[in-house]
C-alpha positions, 0 to 999 in steps of 0.5 A: 070741220072746225076752223083751224089755224095755218099750223094744221091746214095741211091735214085739213082736206076740203072735200067741197068746192067752197071754203072760207078763209079769214085773214086777220092778225087777231082772228084767233085771239078773242073769244068774239072771233072764235065764236064768229068762226063757229057762226060762219061754220053754219054757213060754210063747212070749211073755214080756215084762219090765218094771222100771217098774210104770206102763209095765207097767200101761199095756201091760196096759190097752191089750191086747185084752180077749180076750188073757190074761196070766200075771203074775209080779210082785215083792212090792214092785210086787205091793202097788201093781199087783195091786189095780189089775189083779186084776179085769181080765179080761185077767189069768188068774193072778198069781204073786208071786216074792219073798224075803219069802214070809210078808209077801206072803202076808198082802196077796195072800190078798185077791186070788183070782187070786194063785195062789201066793207063791214064793221059789224059781225052780224052784217058779215054773217048775213052777207056771206050767207046770202053770197054762198046761198046764191052760189049754191043756187046758180052754180055759175062759178063752179067749173064743169068737168069736161072731157073732149073726145078726139079719136085721133089721140089714142095714146095713154093719157090722151084726150081719148083715153081720158074721155073713155076712162071717165065714161067707163068709170061712170058706167060701172058705178051706175050699174054696180050692185049695192049692199044694204049697208051702202047707205050706212057706209056713206052716212058714217063717213059724212058724220065723221067729216061734218062732226063739228057742223050741227046743221049738216049732222041733222041733214045726215041723220034725216037722210039716214032715216028717211032716204028712199030711191024715189027721193033721190032728186029731192035730196040732190037738189036740196042744198045739203052735204050730198050735192056739195060732196058729190059734185066735187068728187065727180070733178076731182074723180075722188074714187073713194067718195064716188064709190060711197055715192054709187047707190045715190048716183044710180038712183038719180039716173033711174029717177031721171029715166023713169018718166022719159021726156016726150018732146025735144028739150031746149035748155040753157045754162050760164057759166063762168069758165076759165079762159083755158077751158074755154079755149079747149072748147073753142078748138073742139067745135064739131067734136064730142064732149062728155060732162062728167058731173050732173049738168043742171040747166033751165028752160027759161032762156031770159032768166038764165042769161040775165044771171050772167049780167049780175057777175062782174067780168074778170080777166081770167074768166069768160062769161059763157051761155050754153044753149042745149038741145036734147031730143026725146027720140035719141036712144042709148043716151044718159037720161035727162028730164025736167025735174020740177016735180021731184025737186026740193025747190018747186017752180024752178024749170030745172032740167038735169042731165045725168053725169057722163052725158055726151054732147056735140059742140055745134057752134060757138059765137061771140055776142054783143054783151060780151057773153060767149054762146056755146050751142051743144046737142045731146048725142047718142053713143050710137052716133056713127062718129062714136062707133069706135068708142062705143065698140071699145066701151062694149069690150071693156064692160059687158051689159048688165050689172057690174061689180067691184072687180070691174070697178078695180080693173077700170082704176088700173086702166086709169093708173090709180093703182093704190085705189085699185088694190084697195078695192080688189082686196075688198072684193076678194074678202067678199068671195066664197071659197072656190070662186073663180074671181079669187084667181082673177084677184091674184092675177090683178095683184100680180099685175099691180106688183109688176107696175111697182117693179116688185117682181118677186111679189108679182111672180108669186101672185101670178103663179098662185093665179095660174095654179087656180086657173089650171084646176078650174079651167080647161087646158085651152082657156084663153085667160090661162094664156094671159097669165102665162103671157104676164108671167113671161113679161115679168121674167123678161123684165128680170132678164130671165130670157129662157123662162120668158120664152117658155112662158110666152110659148105656153101662152101662144100654144093656148091661144092658137088652140082656143082662137083662130090663128088671126087674133090680135093677142097671137100677134102680140105674143109673137112680137114678144117672143121675137123681142126676147130673142132680140135681147139675146142677140138671136137675130134670125129667130127674132126676125122669124117671129117678127115676120109671123107677127106682121103676117097676122097683123096684116090679116086682122087689121086695116092697112094703116093700123099702128100694130102693123107699123110696130111689126114693120119697125120691129123687123127693121130693127133686126135688119139694121142689126144684121147689116141689111140696111136696104131692107131696114130702110124699106121697113122703117119707111113703111112704119113711118107712113102708117105712123104719120097717118095716125098722127098726132097720137103716134108723133113720138114714134115718128120722131124715133123712126126719123132718127133711125132712118137717118142712121141707116141712110148714113150707113148706105152711103 
């Protein structure tokens, strides 16, 4: 991208981890400096210029913590801004470009991130290029995207949900079919993004003309636009970019798994890690983590560890050394391999683990050289401790090839509604007339409109979906019941209780015909009907349906399941409303006991029930 002044930075998104910032009052005033910016663009694609230190400081402070900056600053501005930013983790390195080299060396020597004070542009170019190339080679300062698996946190936005969603997204992408146009979509985007960068344009054209799936690892390990864009897209979950990269991600996975390792691999990785992220791992010893980027490691322990000694310690970052064990006997794991035969760089001893690989944190210990050792081992999704998660994965995504519909469904689960709608529409436009998924797309549009509280639009789409299902499906099709259930929910939200009950009963009739009478969705529907009657103050009818829901939930769930607690709580509320306080108290206490067992995910329910118990108890006195 072209170098820009502070006036246009808001519209100049950086899709890579690194950017170069040049702060100097005369940065855009001379022809020499403008030419210098063009030279720097050959090294780093994203160059921003500032002639005001406060605007520059504001920009830096508003960057994501995982972004990295190489700062070129004048001596005058350096004296004021460097003390403020030197300890920020976004700052990778600083170069002071000035006339008074000796004078600026005196103050700058107190800041380890100041790599050099220079007064010649050619020297500056060489230093920045060397610095950036080393960063691309070892990637020590690029933060890993790590999600922790905690099966005791199953609420929305919990660690469990984030872990699940990241795995579903990756799994869907690598199993999604691609069209012959997929590569062209990616290269067209990249040509536009890198249009001012001659070096990258040449790489893009070479990729467009010569790429094949057998060369995926060669292209990934080459320091080009591909790995730079992909790594940040994975870290930030940039959905549009990840979709464009889907064929490339799949090809890397296929190449990693093609020649499976025949022996256990021990590999090592040096990493600078924010103190915040390290503390999360420290609390997660014995738990599972997924690394949602490609994880590169090296089989040379001594060489890998020595690279950490070259980096200067800073208060906000920890030096971490990963010791990784990966057994060749594991099944149902993301692929990994020593990629030396396929790498752009020969004799690297590099091991690459597929994006989404799951590890267990075995041990964390401090070493005498102020480096933190973290031992992790690759795990199979078949691990007994991951059984609930693997079952959830299987229910969410069947085996075999995935499509854009499933991709969009996952985006909905992640609450990325705008992106989901975009891909539902893309999928709809590809479908032939009469395809069943047309009704599925209409159903999805209805759910999306409901999430935006556009209830008239939601009902329109849901009814269109129901009309198609009624024509192409049997009368007891379970998905038709789901559409009726969703229509009822919209009626409920618009206070049209009569239509809500009618639609819920239609759903219940279908589900009790197609399922046995002990299915979770039947309990859900019974609860929903009970809630409508509760809103209408028809408490005897509400209690009847809540009792039925509780009976079904007890049959299908273990005794400490949250759905049983919900049924007890619903029943307690009705008892309280009709003045049966003793029975209300008993039901609240049963719900409380289950919710306490399910902590911490259900802590909010515990707090609410404690309040209800106090209210009911006061009425019994």
